[in-house]
C-alpha positions, 0 to 999 in steps of 0.5 A: 106100567106102575105109573098110576096116570097110565090107566083109569083110577080104580077108585070111588068116583074116579078120584085121583089115586093120591096115595099111589102118585109119586113125584117121579110119575108126573113128567113121564105121564105128561110126556105120554099125555102130550104124545097121545093128544098129538096122535089124536090131533093128527087123526083129526087133521089126516081124516079123509072125511069132510070137516064136521062138528062131530069129527073136528070140533067134538073130537078136538074137545075130547082130545088130551084126556090123559094130559088133563088128568095129570096136569090138573093133579100136578098143578093143584098139588103144587099150590097146596103141597109144594116141594123142591121136587115138584118145583124142579118138575114144573121147571122142566115141564112148563116149556114142554107144555107151552110148546105142546099148546103152541103146536096145537094152536098153530097147527095149520091143518087143524085150524083149517078144519075148524075154520071150515066148520065155523064158516058153515055154522049157520047151516048146520042146525046146531043146538045152542050149546053145540053152537057155543062150543063151535064159536068158542073153539074157533075164537080160542084158536084165533086168540092163541095165534092160529092166524099169526103169519108164519114168519112170526110164529117162532117168536110167538112160541118163544114168548109163550114159553118165556111167559110161562117160565117167568110166571112160575118163577114169580110165584115160587119166589113169593112163596119162598120169601113169605115162608122164610120170614119170621118175626121172633118175639119174647114174652115182653113183646106181646102186648095187645095180642089176644090169648088166642093169638099168643097161643098161635104164635107160641105154637108156630115157634114150637115148630122149629127147634131154634125158636122153641119157647118163644113166639113167632109171627109170619107173613101169612095173613092169619098170623100177620093181620091180627098182629098188625091189628092188635100189637101195641108195639109200633116198632114191631108193627113197622118191622113186619109190615115192611117185611111184608110190603117189601117182599121180592124187591131185592135179594135171591127172590127179587121179582122186579126183572121178572115183572119188567120182562112179563109186561113187555112180553105180554105187550109184544104178544098182543101186538103180534095178535093185532091188539094195541096192548095186553089189556085189549087182548084179554078184555076182548074175550070178557064181558067188559070188552075194552080197557075203557069200560074197565076204567069207567067201572073202576073210576065210578067207585074210586072217588067216593072210596078215596074220599071215605078213606081220607075221612077215615085217615083223619080220624085215625091221625087224631088218635095217633097224635093223642098217643104221642106220634106225629104222622099215621103210617101204613103199619098204623092203619089196622091198629087204629082202625080196630081201636076206633071200631071197638070204641064206636061199636063196642066190638072186637074180633076176639069176641066175634071169633068165639061164635065163629068156630070153623065147623059151624061156619062151614055148616052154615055155608052148606045149609045155605046151599041146601036151602037154595038148591036142595043139595046136601053134603056127606063127609066121607073119610074113606075117599082118597085124599092128598093131605091129612088136613083136607076133608072130603065130602060127597055132594048129593042132589037127592040120592044122587052124588053130583060132585066130590068136594075137598076142603083144606083150611089151614096154613102149611109151609108147602101151601101158597098164601090166600084162598082159592077154589079149583078142581081135580076134574071138571064136569062133562058128559063123556062120549057114551053119554055118561055125566062125569061128576066134578072133583072140587077143591077149596083151599084156605089159610085160616088159623089152626086150632090152638090152646085146646080150642077149635079153629075160630074165624074172624068175620072176614075169614067167614066171608072168605069161606062163603066166597070160595064155597060160592066158586065151588057151587059154580063147579059142583052144580055144572050141567054142561056137555063139554068140559071147556064150557062147564063150571067156572070156565067163564070169562074172568069178569063173570067168574066172581059172581057165584062166589061174591054173591054168597058173601051176601048170605054170610053177612045177612043177620038172618043167616048169621043167626043160623050158623054163629054159635059159641064154640064152647056152649053152643049158644047162638050169637046174641042179637046185640052182637049181630046188630053191632056186626051189621052196624059195622059192615060199612066201617072201614070201607074206604080202606078196603075199597081203596086198596082193592081199586088201587090194585085193579088200576095198577094192573090195568096201567101195566097192561095198557102200555102200548109201546115197549118200555123198561119197568123201573120199580118201585118208581113205576108203582109209586108214580102210578099211585101218585097219579090216582091220588092214593094217600101214603097211609094206604098201599095197593092191596098187592104191591107189584113184586108179590101181586101173584094174581096178575103175574103168576095167577091168571088175572093179568088185566083181570083184577078189576073183575072183583069190582065188576062182578061186585056190581052184579052180585050186589044187584043179584042179592037185591032181588032176594031182598026185594022178594022178602025171602032170602031163599026164594025158590023161584029166584033160587031156581033161576040163579041155579040155572046160571050156575048150571050153565057154565059158558054155554050162553051169553053171560049177560043175557043169562043174568038178564033172564035171572034179574029181568033187567040190567044190573044197577051199581046203586046196591053196591054203593049202598052196601059199601057205605059209599053213598 
């Protein structure tokens, strides 16, 4: 009776009652949630009434409310506030949750009713969103094994359980390996680092008794990347780069066997479902549809990106030889790239950071949303919160609160690396016709305030904030009836459009001038500095695009394997990168053993989507540029319709309604300096 999940939360907006939730509450609540959903499913199956859209499709859509409530809180907090206790709970819960999902997907009686309604779809007179729900529900059952022959169902279940457990282990290994490494420095090993970076390293050292008075660099990007970019000590750059790039390749956090198992289990599952390989299975439910379409998309960018990267490499090698070294190595790339960038554009990140205090960038993102969509943001410190470092906002459209937004920006040992948007609750309309507002979370890993200064971002981090905020707009502006179709519940190769398009506003000179102000004086960023930032935007794009495309191709090559095979690492990856001609001075953005997107993060055979969607986002922003008004109200209303629609319509048709034509690749190639 004391478990807060067993009743609706008596909190503002029905926000999870974080202060009352304890680790011991999760597992009992999950078990009760599964029990309740089984009863709801059984009621649908045992109904004496003929199957209808309402008594079968809608009833199924609304089942499992308690289970959703528990799992969305649990897995989101595992990502941002993990602990050994939560890991232990997850290890016990994952097999149960996977089996529960399989029990529903493989429930013959339930699927029979769904299939009967689906077979009558053209005679039911359904509204478009209702028809979409029916089609997506039927397709989901088929994709999750409803047509798997009885003699193969147990194996199908076993595969799903193993994949879920292995994915969990993979992610936990990466988090632990990343957290355990520290490069401990003395005062004489700091050459090249800026005062702010030195102060951050000192504060990181002071967090542990054994390193007090020293300086610590970690494998988290806000610490790692500035060190690789600025440190003049080549041996130390090599040391930390090798620690970063060789994570989980041996020892207690070795992920190589997990990868071998995951690749082959995914292949076996795809074969059971009637597909040639895992990529064919995944893409059948995406805009791309086929592996060949993905390869065609990636390859049209690969050659110009690689050529640009080779030209960049030649320039850096000249600089390296002038410093007395023989050959450029991966740990040299960022150092010499930054050195040349400063020479060419008289631009350095530390200068830019002075004009990008986190709060100003955040407000800049808010202001863009206000100008485009009319929504506003009101901080509310009295709302329930899961961590003191997170800030809660009410999101208003006029006087109406349409969403709650949590923003959680700084690294901590319990938080996985990277940046992401997720939700504690999705938007939908309940059975009484009430709109249930979404509760959105944005999580990042920006450098903390240090040395008496606020948190200061580099320009890449500013784009990251705008990117994740774009995802949150997709969730916050959702206007759908059904939870499974709302917000970001769209195919993987469309979900990045709302996020990536926001980066275009972030880097436009007009918008930069609106949000970039000096952290101490409040003075706007000088026009000359903006001009340098814009001039430098295509600088280094050979590296950026090549490492991204290499990771996307690596993902596809794992998941287009058609026959079982042993994945020997690093041989598989080395052979793959050699085949596409990746130069040895660059590695894939994520090497296999810490490629969380595809082995623990839901992007398997889907990492290409960042490039696929980049074509859409560049083309979409081109519409605003062509209009001469970055906040063109007619275009903003059309694009808001995309954000509101979730997965209720054909997504390419939604895009064509906005743009008036199919997307062109030319704006992307031009923006990235590849033509």
